[in-house]
C-alpha positions as CSV (number, residue, x, y, z in Angstrom):
1,M,-6.6,-3.3,20.1
2,F,-7.7,-3.0,16.5
3,R,-10.4,-4.0,14.2
4,L,-8.8,-6.0,11.5
5,F,-8.3,-4.7,8.1
6,L,-5.4,-3.9,5.9
7,L,-4.1,-2.6,2.2
8,A,-2.9,-0.8,1.7
9,V,-1.6,-1.2,1.2
10,A,0.6,1.2,2.7
11,S,3.2,3.3,2.9
12,V,3.7,4.3,4.0
13,F,2.1,5.4,1.7
14,L,4.1,7.9,2.2
15,M,5.2,11.2,1.5
16,S,3.7,12.9,-1.5
17,C,1.1,15.2,-2.7
18,V,0.1,16.7,-6.0
19,K,1.6,19.8,-7.4
20,G,-0.5,22.8,-6.8
21,Q,-2.4,21.3,-3.9
22,G,0.2,22.6,-1.4
23,L,2.6,20.7,0.7
24,P,3.0,20.9,4.5
25,D,5.7,23.3,5.5
26,R,9.1,21.7,5.8
27,S,9.6,23.1,9.2
28,L,6.9,20.8,10.6
29,A,9.1,17.8,9.9
30,V,11.9,16.5,12.1
31,P,15.1,15.9,10.1
32,G,15.8,12.3,9.5
33,R,12.5,11.0,10.9
34,V,10.6,8.6,8.6
35,V,7.6,6.4,8.8
36,E,8.5,3.1,10.5
37,T,5.0,1.9,11.3
38,I,1.4,2.8,10.4
39,S,-1.9,1.7,11.9
40,S,-5.0,3.3,10.4
41,T,-8.6,2.8,9.3
42,V,-8.7,3.2,5.5
43,I,-10.9,3.6,2.5
44,L,-9.9,1.4,-0.4
45,S,-11.2,1.7,-4.0
46,L,-10.4,-0.9,-6.6
47,N,-11.2,-0.5,-10.3
48,T,-10.5,-3.2,-12.8
49,T,-11.8,-4.0,-16.3
50,D,-14.7,-6.0,-14.9
51,R,-15.6,-4.5,-11.5
52,N,-15.5,-1.6,-9.2
53,F,-15.3,-1.8,-5.4
54,T,-15.0,0.6,-2.5
55,G,-14.8,-0.4,1.1
56,R,-13.5,0.5,4.5
57,G,-11.1,-1.5,6.6
58,V,-8.0,-1.4,8.8
59,M,-4.4,-1.5,7.9
60,V,-1.1,-2.0,9.8
61,Y,2.3,-1.6,8.3
62,R,5.8,-2.1,9.5
63,R,8.9,-1.0,7.6
64,P,10.2,-2.2,5.2
65,D,7.6,-4.7,3.8
66,Q,5.2,-6.1,6.4
67,I,1.5,-5.3,5.8
68,R,-1.8,-6.5,6.9
69,L,-5.0,-5.2,5.4
70,V,-8.6,-6.2,6.3
71,L,-11.6,-5.0,4.3
72,L,-14.9,-5.0,6.1
73,S,-18.5,-5.2,5.0
74,P,-21.0,-2.5,6.1
75,F,-22.0,-4.9,8.9
76,G,-18.5,-5.3,10.2
77,T,-17.7,-8.8,8.8
78,T,-14.5,-9.5,7.0
79,L,-14.8,-9.5,3.2
80,M,-11.1,-10.0,2.4
81,E,-7.9,-10.0,4.3
82,M,-4.4,-9.6,2.9
83,K,-1.0,-10.1,4.5
84,L,2.2,-9.2,2.7
85,N,5.6,-10.2,4.3
86,G,8.4,-9.6,1.9
87,E,7.7,-11.7,-1.2
88,Q,5.0,-13.8,0.5
89,L,1.4,-12.9,-0.1
90,T,-1.7,-14.3,1.7
91,L,-5.3,-13.5,0.7
92,T,-8.3,-14.9,2.6
93,Y,-12.0,-14.8,1.7
94,P,-13.8,-16.0,4.9
95,A,-17.3,-16.0,3.3
96,D,-16.1,-18.4,0.7
97,G,-14.1,-20.5,3.2
98,V,-10.9,-20.2,1.1
99,A,-7.5,-18.7,1.3
100,Y,-4.6,-18.4,-1.1
101,Q,-0.9,-18.2,-0.3
102,G,2.3,-17.9,-2.3
103,R,4.9,-15.5,-3.7
104,I,3.6,-12.3,-5.1
105,A,4.9,-13.2,-8.5
106,D,2.5,-16.1,-8.5
107,L,-0.6,-13.9,-8.5
108,P,-2.4,-14.3,-11.9
109,A,-2.9,-11.1,-13.8
110,S,-6.4,-12.2,-14.8
111,T,-7.7,-11.9,-11.3
112,G,-7.8,-8.1,-11.4
113,Q,-5.8,-7.9,-8.2
114,R,-2.3,-7.4,-9.5
115,G,-2.2,-4.0,-7.8
116,F,-1.6,-5.8,-4.5
117,T,1.8,-7.0,-5.8
118,M,2.9,-3.3,-6.1
119,L,2.8,-2.7,-2.3
120,R,6.5,-3.4,-1.7
121,W,7.4,-0.9,-4.3
122,V,4.8,1.6,-3.1
123,L,6.0,1.5,0.5
124,D,9.5,2.1,-0.5
125,S,8.8,5.8,-1.0
126,D,11.5,7.7,0.7
127,P,13.5,10.0,-1.7
128,P,16.7,8.3,-2.9
129,S,19.9,9.3,-1.2
130,G,21.3,12.3,-3.0
131,A,18.1,13.1,-4.9
132,P,17.3,16.8,-5.5
133,D,14.5,18.4,-3.7
134,N,12.7,19.2,-7.0
135,G,12.7,17.7,-10.4
136,E,12.9,14.1,-11.8
137,I,15.4,11.4,-11.5
138,E,15.8,7.9,-13.0
139,Q,17.3,4.8,-11.3
140,K,17.0,1.0,-11.4
141,A,14.2,-0.3,-9.2
142,R,14.4,-3.4,-7.0
143,N,12.9,-5.5,-9.7
144,G,15.4,-4.4,-12.2
145,A,13.1,-2.1,-14.2
146,L,13.9,1.6,-14.9
147,E,12.2,3.8,-12.4
148,R,11.3,7.5,-12.9
149,I,10.7,9.5,-9.7
150,V,9.1,13.0,-9.5
151,L,10.1,15.1,-6.5
152,E,8.9,18.4,-5.0
153,D,10.1,20.1,-1.9
154,G,12.0,16.9,-0.9
155,L,8.9,14.7,-1.2
156,V,8.1,12.0,-3.8
157,L,5.0,12.9,-5.7
158,E,5.0,10.1,-8.3
159,K,6.9,7.0,-9.3
160,N,6.7,5.2,-12.7
161,L,8.2,1.9,-13.8
162,S,9.2,1.2,-17.4
163,T,7.1,-2.0,-17.0
164,G,3.9,0.2,-16.8
165,E,3.2,0.5,-13.0
166,R,2.6,4.0,-11.5
167,V,2.0,5.3,-8.0
168,R,1.1,8.9,-7.1
169,Y,1.2,10.3,-3.6
170,R,-1.4,13.0,-2.6
171,D,-2.8,14.9,0.3
172,Y,0.4,15.3,2.3
173,K,0.1,16.2,5.9
174,A,2.6,16.6,8.8
175,L,2.1,14.0,11.5
176,S,4.5,13.3,14.4
177,G,7.3,15.2,12.7
178,V,6.9,13.4,9.4
179,R,5.4,14.7,6.2
180,M,3.4,11.8,4.7
181,A,0.7,11.2,2.1
182,F,-2.8,10.4,3.2
183,E,-3.9,9.3,-0.2
184,I,-2.1,6.9,-2.6
185,L,-3.1,6.1,-6.2
186,M,-1.7,2.9,-7.7
187,D,-2.0,1.8,-11.3
188,S,-0.9,-1.6,-12.4
189,A,0.5,-2.4,-15.9
190,E,-2.8,-4.3,-16.6
191,G,-4.9,-1.2,-16.0
192,D,-6.1,-1.9,-12.5
193,R,-6.3,1.0,-10.2
194,I,-6.2,1.1,-6.4
195,K,-6.9,4.2,-4.3
196,L,-5.9,4.0,-0.7
197,T,-7.0,6.8,1.7
198,L,-5.8,6.9,5.3
199,E,-8.2,8.1,8.0
200,E,-6.6,9.4,11.2
201,P,-3.5,7.2,11.1
202,D,-1.1,6.6,14.0
203,I,2.5,6.3,13.0
204,N,5.7,5.1,14.6
205,T,4.0,3.3,17.5
206,T,4.9,-0.2,18.7
207,L,2.9,-2.9,16.8
208,E,2.7,-6.3,18.4
209,E,3.5,-9.2,16.1
210,S,0.0,-10.6,16.6
211,L,-1.4,-7.7,14.6
212,F,0.2,-9.1,11.5
213,N,-1.1,-12.7,12.0
214,V,-3.8,-14.0,9.6
215,S,-6.0,-16.8,10.8
216,L,-6.4,-19.7,8.3
217,A,-8.5,-21.8,10.6
218,G,-11.4,-23.4,8.8
219,L,-10.3,-22.1,5.4
220,H,-9.4,-24.3,2.5
221,L,-5.8,-23.2,1.6
222,L,-4.8,-23.1,-2.1
223,P,-1.7,-21.9,-4.0
224,L,-1.9,-18.2,-4.9
225,S,-1.5,-19.3,-8.6
226,R,-5.0,-20.7,-8.4
227,L,-6.7,-17.5,-7.4
228,I,-9.7,-16.7,-9.6
229,S,-11.3,-13.3,-10.4
230,R,-13.5,-11.9,-7.6
């Protein structure tokens, strides 16, 4: 069915590319079709003030805000698993026998993992209704902050929040009638950076609810507010 992974993370990670790199022709997209689900192996890079990490894993995403990400060791064991369902975030570390659960707002900035709290915003990457095909617009984001959006050829290339967060969408390709980004770069206000690369994703397929389940069996469950730097 799927090797577990997840982060990504994702969004649909959606629709964007960098100016000058070339965007897929608009004729390859089916009007009105958007990314509803994603299942993909991924490469995730995390850079913080005190550590750098790059690993592979698996991600599943279902619109609008349901994500599961599993990062794997070179030997195929689970290093970390993340589940995001609306405002609820679960992080598990099987090797340490511990899991953390709570609202995304409870994740301490000192852990170097605040980038995970950006995923809802990242996944909401469709151009706003009435937005121009090219140029920049400003609007109020879901969290109330001012949001600046950069568009090209009807795709979102970059979003910035007045609170310091930024996401850039790169390597757009056409897949199943949708133009979507295969690479997403996220920067948190604290300076953490996450790079998510999709490898041969499948989109808009039916995903069973079980794919979004995270097992807490045998793990010591703690509040997300008690997460320490890893």
